[in-house]
TIKOLFI-671869 format. One record per residue (C-alpha): residue number from 0; residue in three letters; x, y, z. Coordinates in steps of 0.1 Angstrom, whole numbers. Example, Ala and Ser with C-alpha at 12.3 -4.5 7.8 and 13.67 -1.06 7.14 Angstrom:
BEGIN
(0 'ALA' (123 -45 78))
(1 'SER' (137 -11 71))
REM end
This chain:
BEGIN
(0 'UNK' (213 -704 2015))
(1 'UNK' (236 -700 1986))
(2 'UNK' (274 -696 1992))
(3 'UNK' (294 -670 1973))
(4 'UNK' (318 -680 1946))
(5 'UNK' (319 -692 1910))
(6 'UNK' (305 -724 1897))
(7 'UNK' (327 -748 1878))
(8 'UNK' (308 -740 1846))
(9 'UNK' (315 -703 1849))
(10 'UNK' (352 -710 1855))
(11 'UNK' (355 -733 1825))
(12 'UNK' (337 -708 1803))
(13 'UNK' (361 -681 1813))
(14 'UNK' (391 -703 1807))
(15 'UNK' (378 -713 1772))
(16 'UNK' (373 -676 1763))
(17 'UNK' (408 -667 1776))
(18 'UNK' (423 -696 1756))
(19 'UNK' (405 -686 1724))
(20 'UNK' (417 -650 1728))
(21 'UNK' (453 -662 1734))
(22 'UNK' (452 -683 1702))
(23 'UNK' (442 -653 1681))
(24 'UNK' (459 -624 1699))
(25 'UNK' (493 -638 1708))
(26 'UNK' (506 -642 1672))
(27 'UNK' (497 -606 1665))
(28 'UNK' (518 -591 1693))
(29 'UNK' (548 -573 1680))
(30 'UNK' (578 -584 1700))
(31 'UNK' (604 -572 1675))
(32 'UNK' (612 -541 1697))
(33 'UNK' (620 -564 1726))
(34 'UNK' (642 -586 1704))
(35 'UNK' (662 -555 1691))
(36 'UNK' (667 -543 1727))
(37 'UNK' (678 -577 1738))
(38 'UNK' (703 -580 1710))
(39 'UNK' (719 -547 1718))
(40 'UNK' (721 -557 1754))
(41 'UNK' (738 -590 1744))
(42 'UNK' (763 -572 1722))
(43 'UNK' (771 -549 1752))
(44 'UNK' (775 -579 1775))
(45 'UNK' (797 -597 1749))
(46 'UNK' (821 -567 1748))
(47 'UNK' (823 -567 1786))
(48 'UNK' (827 -605 1788))
(49 'UNK' (856 -603 1763))
(50 'UNK' (874 -577 1783))
(51 'UNK' (869 -596 1816))
(52 'UNK' (879 -629 1801))
(53 'UNK' (911 -613 1788))
(54 'UNK' (919 -599 1822))
(55 'UNK' (911 -631 1840))
(56 'UNK' (931 -653 1817))
(57 'UNK' (959 -629 1809))
(58 'UNK' (954 -638 1772))
(59 'UNK' (942 -616 1743))
(60 'UNK' (905 -620 1734))
(61 'UNK' (890 -607 1701))
(62 'UNK' (855 -591 1700))
(63 'UNK' (843 -591 1664))
(64 'UNK' (810 -574 1653))
(65 'UNK' (806 -587 1618))
(66 'UNK' (782 -564 1599))
(67 'UNK' (782 -585 1568))
(68 'UNK' (769 -616 1586))
(69 'UNK' (749 -598 1613))
(70 'UNK' (766 -615 1643))
(71 'UNK' (790 -610 1671))
(72 'UNK' (818 -635 1679))
(73 'UNK' (844 -638 1706))
(74 'UNK' (877 -657 1700))
(75 'UNK' (909 -665 1718))
(76 'UNK' (942 -663 1700))
(77 'UNK' (951 -695 1682))
(78 'UNK' (959 -723 1707))
(79 'UNK' (945 -702 1735))
(80 'UNK' (921 -713 1763))
(81 'UNK' (911 -699 1796))
(82 'UNK' (944 -712 1811))
(83 'UNK' (969 -708 1782))
(84 'UNK' (976 -681 1757))
(85 'UNK' (980 -687 1720))
(86 'UNK' (1003 -670 1697))
(87 'UNK' (984 -636 1699))
(88 'UNK' (982 -630 1662))
(89 'UNK' (955 -653 1648))
(90 'UNK' (922 -658 1666))
(91 'UNK' (908 -691 1655))
(92 'UNK' (896 -706 1688))
(93 'UNK' (861 -696 1698))
(94 'UNK' (855 -685 1733))
(95 'UNK' (828 -705 1750))
(96 'UNK' (794 -690 1758))
(97 'UNK' (790 -690 1796))
(98 'UNK' (753 -695 1796))
(99 'UNK' (744 -714 1764))
(100 'UNK' (776 -735 1760))
(101 'UNK' (792 -739 1726))
(102 'UNK' (810 -710 1708))
(103 'UNK' (802 -674 1718))
(104 'UNK' (782 -663 1688))
(105 'UNK' (752 -639 1689))
(106 'UNK' (731 -636 1657))
(107 'UNK' (710 -605 1650))
(108 'UNK' (672 -612 1651))
(109 'UNK' (651 -605 1621))
(110 'UNK' (647 -568 1614))
(111 'UNK' (679 -559 1631))
(112 'UNK' (712 -553 1614))
(113 'UNK' (747 -542 1624))
(114 'UNK' (753 -513 1600))
(115 'UNK' (788 -505 1613))
(116 'UNK' (808 -533 1630))
(117 'UNK' (844 -538 1637))
(118 'UNK' (870 -557 1657))
(119 'UNK' (885 -549 1691))
(120 'UNK' (912 -571 1707))
(121 'UNK' (915 -569 1745))
(122 'UNK' (950 -577 1758))
(123 'UNK' (957 -596 1790))
(124 'UNK' (953 -564 1810))
(125 'UNK' (919 -556 1795))
(126 'UNK' (932 -528 1773))
(127 'UNK' (915 -525 1739))
(128 'UNK' (934 -523 1707))
(129 'UNK' (912 -495 1696))
(130 'UNK' (879 -479 1704))
(131 'UNK' (848 -489 1684))
(132 'UNK' (812 -479 1680))
(133 'UNK' (789 -507 1669))
(134 'UNK' (759 -491 1651))
(135 'UNK' (726 -508 1645))
(136 'UNK' (698 -500 1620))
(137 'UNK' (676 -489 1649))
(138 'UNK' (683 -479 1685))
(139 'UNK' (714 -466 1703))
(140 'UNK' (749 -479 1693))
(141 'UNK' (772 -498 1716))
(142 'UNK' (805 -480 1722))
(143 'UNK' (838 -495 1734))
(144 'UNK' (860 -467 1747))
(145 'UNK' (895 -465 1732))
(146 'UNK' (916 -462 1764))
(147 'UNK' (897 -480 1791))
(148 'UNK' (877 -505 1770))
(149 'UNK' (845 -495 1789))
(150 'UNK' (815 -507 1769))
(151 'UNK' (782 -488 1771))
(152 'UNK' (751 -478 1751))
(153 'UNK' (755 -444 1737))
(154 'UNK' (723 -425 1739))
(155 'UNK' (709 -413 1706))
(156 'UNK' (709 -375 1704))
(157 'UNK' (677 -360 1693))
(158 'UNK' (677 -330 1671))
(159 'UNK' (669 -299 1691))
(160 'UNK' (638 -279 1680))
(161 'UNK' (649 -250 1658))
(162 'UNK' (643 -216 1674))
(163 'UNK' (627 -190 1652))
REM end
């Protein structure tokens, strides 16, 4: 009487075929859309992190979306830290990245560009110096509201079909 199941030869054959497919198919997958989405989400999180850090420390924090270099950076005012405010005019001290360590810098992935950037300084109460919309070459922009500092993705409006 034969028991039901797969033989070891059948299992190894299937694993070899799956492995061969993975070698040839995986490099052809287009993950650029996921990278673009992830970058926008990181920019959004950076704006929120800057505001919350400013409120928690009581010190100004600068959010800078640098379109020329394709990156976002967060800085304390000179001489500042999470426990002491700097002079409030120059922002030379990098804010630390909470997950990665080191300075808080987010670089745009290949195929993604910041077309319109700008700087927002959050004061110790979390109030922004100005509103700003960070526009990317693809996808919805990140908007920082001028009064509240609320950061969100602004949906891209589609053109309505013309009525004839």
